[in-house]
The first five atom37 places (N, CA, C, CB, O) and aatype in JSON, in Angstrom:
{
  "aatype": [12, 0, 7, 7, 10, 16, 19, 13, 0, 10, 17, 1, 6, 7, 1, 6, 0, 6, 7, 19, 9, 16, 17, 10, 16, 14, 16, 6, 7, 6, 1, 0, 12, 7, 10, 14, 3, 7, 17, 16, 0, 13, 7, 8, 3, 7, 1, 14, 19, 15, 19, 1, 0, 1, 5, 11, 0, 10, 7, 2, 15, 9, 0, 10, 14, 4, 0, 6, 18, 9, 12, 0, 7, 19, 11, 6, 6, 10, 11, 7, 7, 11, 14, 18, 15, 3, 9],
  "atom_mask": [
    [1, 1, 1, 1, 1],
    [1, 1, 1, 1, 1],
    [1, 1, 1, 0, 1],
    [1, 1, 1, 0, 1],
    [1, 1, 1, 1, 1],
    [1, 1, 1, 1, 1],
    [1, 1, 1, 1, 1],
    [1, 1, 1, 1, 1],
    [1, 1, 1, 1, 1],
    [1, 1, 1, 1, 1],
    [1, 1, 1, 1, 1],
    [1, 1, 1, 1, 1],
    [1, 1, 1, 1, 1],
    [1, 1, 1, 0, 1],
    [1, 1, 1, 1, 1],
    [1, 1, 1, 1, 1],
    [1, 1, 1, 1, 1],
    [1, 1, 1, 1, 1],
    [1, 1, 1, 0, 1],
    [1, 1, 1, 1, 1],
    [1, 1, 1, 1, 1],
    [1, 1, 1, 1, 1],
    [1, 1, 1, 1, 1],
    [1, 1, 1, 1, 1],
    [1, 1, 1, 1, 1],
    [1, 1, 1, 1, 1],
    [1, 1, 1, 1, 1],
    [1, 1, 1, 1, 1],
    [1, 1, 1, 0, 1],
    [1, 1, 1, 1, 1],
    [1, 1, 1, 1, 1],
    [1, 1, 1, 1, 1],
    [1, 1, 1, 1, 1],
    [1, 1, 1, 0, 1],
    [1, 1, 1, 1, 1],
    [1, 1, 1, 1, 1],
    [1, 1, 1, 1, 1],
    [1, 1, 1, 0, 1],
    [1, 1, 1, 1, 1],
    [1, 1, 1, 1, 1],
    [1, 1, 1, 1, 1],
    [1, 1, 1, 1, 1],
    [1, 1, 1, 0, 1],
    [1, 1, 1, 1, 1],
    [1, 1, 1, 1, 1],
    [1, 1, 1, 0, 1],
    [1, 1, 1, 1, 1],
    [1, 1, 1, 1, 1],
    [1, 1, 1, 1, 1],
    [1, 1, 1, 1, 1],
    [1, 1, 1, 1, 1],
    [1, 1, 1, 1, 1],
    [1, 1, 1, 1, 1],
    [1, 1, 1, 1, 1],
    [1, 1, 1, 1, 1],
    [1, 1, 1, 1, 1],
    [1, 1, 1, 1, 1],
    [1, 1, 1, 1, 1],
    [1, 1, 1, 0, 1],
    [1, 1, 1, 1, 1],
    [1, 1, 1, 1, 1],
    [1, 1, 1, 1, 1],
    [1, 1, 1, 1, 1],
    [1, 1, 1, 1, 1],
    [1, 1, 1, 1, 1],
    [1, 1, 1, 1, 1],
    [1, 1, 1, 1, 1],
    [1, 1, 1, 1, 1],
    [1, 1, 1, 1, 1],
    [1, 1, 1, 1, 1],
    [1, 1, 1, 1, 1],
    [1, 1, 1, 1, 1],
    [1, 1, 1, 0, 1],
    [1, 1, 1, 1, 1],
    [1, 1, 1, 1, 1],
    [1, 1, 1, 1, 1],
    [1, 1, 1, 1, 1],
    [1, 1, 1, 1, 1],
    [1, 1, 1, 1, 1],
    [1, 1, 1, 0, 1],
    [1, 1, 1, 0, 1],
    [1, 1, 1, 1, 1],
    [1, 1, 1, 1, 1],
    [1, 1, 1, 1, 1],
    [1, 1, 1, 1, 1],
    [1, 1, 1, 1, 1],
    [1, 1, 1, 1, 1]
  ],
  "atom_positions": [
    [[0.83, -1.22, 0.58], [0.36, -0.04, 0.01], [1.05, 1.34, -0.25], [-0.56, 0.19, 0.66], [2.13, 1.75, 0.2]],
    [[0.34, 1.85, -0.91], [1.66, 3.12, -0.71], [1.17, 4.22, 0.64], [1.81, 4.35, -2.53], [0.1, 4.36, 1.23]],
    [[2.44, 4.85, 0.76], [2.15, 5.94, 2.27], [2.1, 4.74, 3.43], [0.0, 0.0, 0.0], [2.55, 5.0, 4.55]],
    [[1.69, 3.78, 3.22], [1.68, 2.78, 4.47], [2.33, 2.61, 5.54], [0.0, 0.0, 0.0], [3.37, 2.34, 4.95]],
    [[2.62, 2.54, 6.6], [3.98, 2.34, 7.65], [4.46, 0.86, 7.07], [3.53, 2.27, 9.67], [3.74, -0.05, 6.67]],
    [[5.55, 0.9, 7.13], [6.07, -0.63, 6.46], [7.99, -0.89, 7.62], [6.46, -0.27, 3.81], [9.17, -0.59, 7.43]],
    [[7.36, -1.41, 8.47], [8.21, -1.24, 9.48], [9.38, -2.55, 9.2], [7.32, -1.25, 10.96], [9.26, -3.08, 8.09]],
    [[10.43, -3.07, 10.05], [11.79, -3.22, 9.85], [11.27, -4.94, 10.23], [13.07, -2.14, 10.95], [10.8, -4.67, 11.34]],
    [[11.07, -6.23, 10.11], [11.36, -7.58, 10.64], [11.95, -8.55, 10.15], [10.51, -8.09, 10.9], [12.63, -8.33, 9.14]],
    [[11.9, -9.55, 10.56], [12.84, -10.01, 10.77], [12.22, -11.53, 11.78], [13.8, -8.83, 11.35], [11.48, -11.47, 12.76]],
    [[12.77, -12.71, 11.18], [12.75, -14.75, 12.1], [13.42, -14.16, 13.18], [13.98, -16.61, 11.24], [14.55, -13.69, 13.29]],
    [[12.06, -14.34, 14.3], [13.22, -14.71, 15.28], [13.92, -16.94, 15.4], [12.25, -14.04, 17.13], [13.64, -18.14, 15.32]],
    [[14.95, -15.86, 15.63], [15.97, -16.56, 15.25], [16.27, -17.86, 16.31], [17.1, -15.57, 15.11], [16.65, -17.63, 17.45]],
    [[16.07, -19.37, 15.78], [15.68, -20.48, 16.21], [14.26, -20.72, 16.29], [0.0, 0.0, 0.0], [13.79, -21.63, 16.97]],
    [[13.39, -19.73, 15.43], [12.35, -20.64, 15.28], [11.85, -19.75, 14.14], [11.34, -20.99, 16.62], [10.95, -18.94, 13.97]],
    [[12.87, -20.28, 13.42], [12.03, -20.37, 11.72], [11.21, -21.21, 11.35], [12.82, -20.59, 10.59], [10.08, -20.88, 11.0]],
    [[11.56, -22.3, 11.36], [10.16, -23.61, 11.04], [8.92, -22.93, 12.13], [10.74, -25.84, 11.76], [9.98, -23.13, 12.73]],
    [[8.41, -22.66, 12.53], [7.23, -21.89, 13.54], [6.66, -20.9, 12.56], [7.91, -20.98, 15.08], [5.43, -20.78, 12.47]],
    [[7.56, -20.09, 11.73], [7.06, -18.88, 11.15], [7.12, -17.59, 12.36], [0.0, 0.0, 0.0], [6.22, -16.76, 12.21]],
    [[7.83, -17.4, 13.23], [7.7, -16.22, 13.83], [8.58, -15.37, 13.47], [7.69, -16.28, 15.02], [9.64, -15.83, 13.06]],
    [[8.34, -13.49, 13.54], [8.64, -13.15, 13.02], [8.97, -12.26, 14.08], [8.15, -13.16, 12.07], [8.43, -12.75, 15.07]],
    [[9.37, -11.54, 14.31], [9.96, -10.53, 15.21], [9.95, -9.24, 14.11], [11.62, -11.01, 15.86], [10.21, -9.07, 12.92]],
    [[9.57, -8.61, 15.05], [9.36, -6.65, 14.32], [10.38, -6.14, 15.76], [6.84, -5.55, 14.35], [10.29, -6.46, 16.95]],
    [[11.5, -5.06, 14.88], [12.26, -4.12, 14.98], [11.57, -2.98, 15.42], [12.91, -3.97, 13.92], [10.61, -2.34, 14.99]],
    [[12.49, -2.87, 16.62], [11.69, -1.77, 18.34], [12.66, -0.68, 17.64], [12.25, -2.37, 20.82], [13.79, -0.97, 17.25]],
    [[11.99, 0.88, 17.5], [13.01, 2.01, 17.5], [14.55, 1.66, 16.96], [13.12, 2.52, 19.02], [15.09, 1.49, 15.87]],
    [[14.99, 1.65, 18.61], [15.87, 1.39, 19.28], [17.13, 0.22, 18.5], [15.12, 0.97, 20.5], [18.35, 0.31, 18.58]],
    [[16.38, -0.72, 17.82], [17.18, -1.57, 17.25], [17.07, -0.95, 15.15], [16.45, -3.4, 17.82], [17.87, -1.11, 14.23]],
    [[15.36, -0.1, 15.25], [16.57, 0.01, 13.97], [17.18, 1.11, 13.8], [0.0, 0.0, 0.0], [17.29, 1.43, 12.62]],
    [[17.67, 1.91, 14.64], [18.04, 3.53, 15.11], [19.84, 2.27, 14.99], [17.04, 4.61, 17.4], [20.72, 2.61, 14.2]],
    [[19.95, 1.47, 15.53], [21.24, 0.24, 15.72], [21.38, -0.17, 13.95], [20.58, -1.59, 16.99], [22.44, 0.06, 13.37]],
    [[20.63, -0.54, 13.5], [21.11, -0.49, 12.08], [21.01, 0.32, 11.29], [20.8, -1.2, 11.46], [21.48, 0.01, 10.19]],
    [[20.52, 1.39, 11.37], [21.24, 2.66, 10.42], [22.38, 3.29, 10.82], [20.39, 3.83, 10.23], [22.48, 4.47, 10.51]],
    [[23.3, 2.76, 11.48], [24.5, 3.55, 12.28], [24.02, 4.39, 13.14], [0.0, 0.0, 0.0], [24.88, 5.12, 13.62]],
    [[22.51, 4.65, 13.65], [22.83, 5.52, 14.49], [22.1, 5.83, 15.85], [22.87, 6.46, 13.8], [20.96, 5.38, 15.99]],
    [[22.56, 6.44, 16.7], [22.72, 6.46, 18.69], [21.52, 6.04, 18.83], [22.96, 8.09, 19.78], [20.51, 6.21, 18.15]],
    [[21.83, 5.2, 20.21], [19.91, 5.13, 20.44], [19.22, 6.0, 21.08], [19.33, 3.98, 21.22], [19.32, 6.43, 22.23]],
    [[18.44, 6.24, 20.19], [17.45, 6.73, 21.23], [17.53, 7.96, 20.36], [0.0, 0.0, 0.0], [17.18, 8.87, 21.11]],
    [[17.79, 8.44, 19.24], [18.16, 9.48, 17.82], [16.57, 10.18, 17.42], [18.89, 8.3, 16.1], [16.37, 11.32, 16.99]],
    [[15.61, 9.18, 17.71], [14.26, 9.62, 16.78], [13.64, 9.32, 18.17], [13.64, 8.6, 15.1], [12.43, 9.08, 18.16]],
    [[14.4, 9.29, 19.53], [12.86, 9.49, 20.88], [11.93, 10.84, 20.81], [13.55, 9.67, 22.8], [10.78, 10.8, 21.24]],
    [[12.35, 11.77, 20.37], [12.23, 13.22, 21.0], [12.26, 13.9, 18.99], [14.09, 13.79, 22.52], [12.94, 13.81, 17.97]],
    [[11.12, 14.48, 19.48], [11.03, 15.51, 18.41], [11.86, 17.1, 18.23], [0.0, 0.0, 0.0], [12.43, 17.59, 19.21]],
    [[11.83, 17.85, 16.8], [12.59, 19.09, 17.36], [12.36, 19.91, 18.65], [12.48, 20.0, 16.46], [13.31, 20.48, 19.17]],
    [[10.95, 19.98, 19.24], [10.53, 20.69, 19.81], [11.34, 19.79, 21.36], [8.92, 20.94, 19.41], [11.58, 20.57, 22.29]],
    [[11.56, 18.94, 21.51], [12.1, 18.43, 22.84], [10.41, 17.46, 23.07], [0.0, 0.0, 0.0], [10.09, 17.06, 24.19]],
    [[9.75, 17.27, 22.17], [8.69, 16.27, 22.46], [8.93, 14.71, 21.74], [7.28, 16.96, 21.91], [9.35, 14.27, 20.66]],
    [[8.4, 14.17, 23.03], [8.72, 12.47, 22.57], [8.06, 12.57, 21.95], [8.62, 11.15, 23.29], [7.07, 13.31, 21.93]],
    [[8.71, 11.32, 20.77], [7.53, 10.96, 20.09], [7.27, 9.49, 19.42], [7.45, 11.89, 19.12], [8.19, 8.68, 19.49]],
    [[6.19, 9.15, 18.86], [5.63, 8.05, 19.42], [6.24, 6.81, 18.58], [4.04, 8.18, 19.39], [6.86, 7.01, 17.54]],
    [[6.01, 5.49, 19.1], [6.96, 3.91, 17.89], [6.08, 4.27, 16.96], [6.87, 1.67, 18.31], [6.81, 4.84, 16.15]],
    [[5.12, 4.32, 16.58], [4.39, 5.18, 14.89], [5.77, 5.52, 14.38], [3.14, 7.08, 15.06], [6.69, 4.75, 14.08]],
    [[5.73, 6.78, 14.33], [6.53, 8.17, 14.27], [7.71, 7.77, 13.9], [6.66, 9.05, 15.57], [8.19, 8.07, 12.81]],
    [[8.5, 6.82, 15.04], [10.0, 6.49, 15.04], [10.86, 5.72, 14.12], [10.21, 5.93, 16.04], [12.01, 5.62, 13.7]],
    [[8.9, 4.92, 13.98], [9.81, 3.8, 12.79], [9.53, 4.59, 11.21], [8.9, 1.69, 12.73], [10.18, 4.87, 10.2]],
    [[8.41, 4.7, 11.62], [7.94, 5.42, 10.23], [9.68, 6.34, 9.85], [6.16, 6.84, 10.64], [10.22, 6.23, 8.74]],
    [[10.3, 7.19, 11.02], [11.4, 8.22, 9.9], [12.07, 7.62, 9.78], [12.13, 9.48, 10.12], [12.92, 8.09, 9.01]],
    [[12.54, 5.67, 10.46], [13.39, 5.57, 10.3], [13.11, 4.77, 8.49], [13.98, 5.03, 11.59], [13.89, 4.59, 7.56]],
    [[12.06, 4.57, 8.62], [11.92, 3.9, 7.16], [12.28, 4.69, 6.24], [0.0, 0.0, 0.0], [13.13, 4.35, 5.42]],
    [[11.36, 6.53, 6.21], [11.96, 6.96, 5.2], [13.46, 7.33, 5.8], [11.11, 8.09, 4.56], [13.56, 8.53, 5.54]],
    [[14.83, 6.88, 6.53], [15.77, 7.6, 5.66], [16.53, 6.26, 5.61], [16.59, 9.08, 6.24], [16.32, 5.07, 5.82]],
    [[17.81, 7.35, 5.1], [19.27, 6.04, 4.89], [20.09, 5.58, 5.48], [20.16, 6.15, 4.21], [20.92, 6.49, 5.54]],
    [[20.41, 4.89, 5.91], [21.65, 4.48, 6.7], [23.08, 5.46, 7.02], [22.1, 3.29, 5.93], [23.89, 6.12, 6.35]],
    [[23.02, 5.36, 7.4], [24.83, 5.92, 7.65], [26.18, 6.49, 7.5], [25.25, 5.59, 7.71], [26.83, 7.53, 7.62]],
    [[26.28, 4.28, 6.96], [26.81, 4.35, 6.58], [27.36, 4.87, 4.86], [26.78, 3.7, 7.16], [28.36, 5.44, 4.4]],
    [[26.35, 4.42, 4.43], [25.03, 4.61, 2.77], [25.79, 6.47, 2.93], [22.04, 4.32, 3.26], [26.83, 6.88, 2.42]],
    [[24.73, 7.28, 3.88], [25.4, 8.11, 2.92], [27.39, 8.65, 3.3], [24.23, 9.54, 2.92], [28.18, 9.34, 2.65]],
    [[27.48, 8.07, 4.35], [28.71, 8.49, 4.48], [29.49, 7.39, 3.35], [29.17, 8.46, 6.14], [30.6, 7.91, 3.41]],
    [[29.6, 6.65, 2.73], [29.92, 6.07, 1.64], [29.87, 7.12, 0.44], [29.03, 4.92, 1.49], [30.96, 7.55, 0.06]],
    [[28.56, 7.64, -0.29], [28.87, 8.31, -0.99], [29.31, 9.59, -0.91], [28.26, 8.19, -1.5], [30.15, 10.13, -1.63]],
    [[28.56, 10.16, 0.22], [29.46, 11.9, 0.84], [30.39, 11.66, 0.21], [30.02, 12.36, 2.62], [30.27, 12.01, -0.96]],
    [[32.27, 10.71, 0.71], [33.09, 10.54, 0.23], [33.59, 10.3, -1.32], [33.21, 9.97, 0.86], [34.5, 10.74, -2.02]],
    [[32.56, 9.43, -1.48], [32.69, 9.65, -3.06], [32.34, 11.14, -3.76], [0.0, 0.0, 0.0], [32.96, 11.8, -4.6]],
    [[31.36, 11.33, -3.2], [31.11, 12.89, -4.44], [32.36, 14.33, -3.73], [28.61, 13.8, -4.19], [32.4, 15.46, -4.23]],
    [[33.31, 13.85, -2.41], [34.12, 14.85, -2.11], [35.2, 14.43, -3.23], [34.59, 14.92, -0.5], [35.61, 15.31, -3.99]],
    [[35.73, 12.91, -3.36], [36.96, 13.01, -4.73], [36.38, 13.66, -5.19], [37.5, 11.92, -5.75], [36.58, 14.81, -4.81]],
    [[35.36, 13.53, -6.19], [34.87, 14.02, -7.3], [35.47, 15.39, -7.65], [33.48, 14.05, -7.17], [36.25, 15.85, -8.48]],
    [[34.61, 15.91, -6.44], [34.9, 17.58, -6.39], [36.45, 17.92, -6.32], [34.18, 18.32, -4.95], [36.89, 18.82, -7.04]],
    [[37.07, 17.37, -5.66], [38.69, 17.16, -5.29], [39.93, 17.1, -6.53], [38.77, 15.64, -4.49], [41.11, 17.41, -6.64]],
    [[38.73, 16.42, -7.47], [39.64, 16.31, -8.64], [40.69, 14.73, -8.72], [0.0, 0.0, 0.0], [41.55, 14.47, -9.55]],
    [[40.27, 13.9, -7.61], [41.46, 13.13, -7.07], [40.76, 11.55, -7.54], [0.0, 0.0, 0.0], [39.55, 11.33, -7.63]],
    [[41.44, 10.95, -7.7], [40.9, 9.22, -7.96], [39.61, 9.37, -8.43], [40.79, 8.12, -6.5], [39.49, 10.57, -8.64]],
    [[38.63, 8.82, -8.7], [37.21, 8.41, -9.68], [37.44, 7.14, -8.16], [37.37, 7.73, -12.17], [38.39, 6.38, -7.95]],
    [[35.76, 7.4, -7.09], [35.08, 6.63, -6.3], [35.0, 5.07, -6.43], [33.96, 7.13, -6.37], [35.05, 4.15, -5.61]],
    [[34.84, 5.16, -7.95], [34.28, 3.88, -8.69], [36.04, 2.97, -9.17], [33.05, 4.56, -10.45], [36.29, 2.03, -9.92]],
    [[36.75, 3.7, -8.45], [37.93, 2.32, -8.58], [38.29, 2.51, -7.08], [39.6, 2.48, -9.88], [39.52, 2.62, -7.02]],
    [[37.89, 2.58, -6.21], [38.63, 2.83, -4.83], [38.13, 1.21, -5.06], [38.04, 4.15, -3.3], [38.35, 0.36, -4.19]]
  ]
}
């Protein structure tokens, strides 16, 4: 469904045959994205953010290691150095 909430899910280790699925908590999602624990816990106004809003924010973001990798390539290109694709 377009615009719907999709949360990270994975098989519960050791219970795959039973079909047990574990939904990641916001903290687990933050860790998977390379963010510090609690990164999405509060809004810009300092008020707590709901679990649903935190999961949505994580789902609409890019993992920090991926962003760092891409930006390092942009930096190399702007410096006129070795093409990043050759590294």
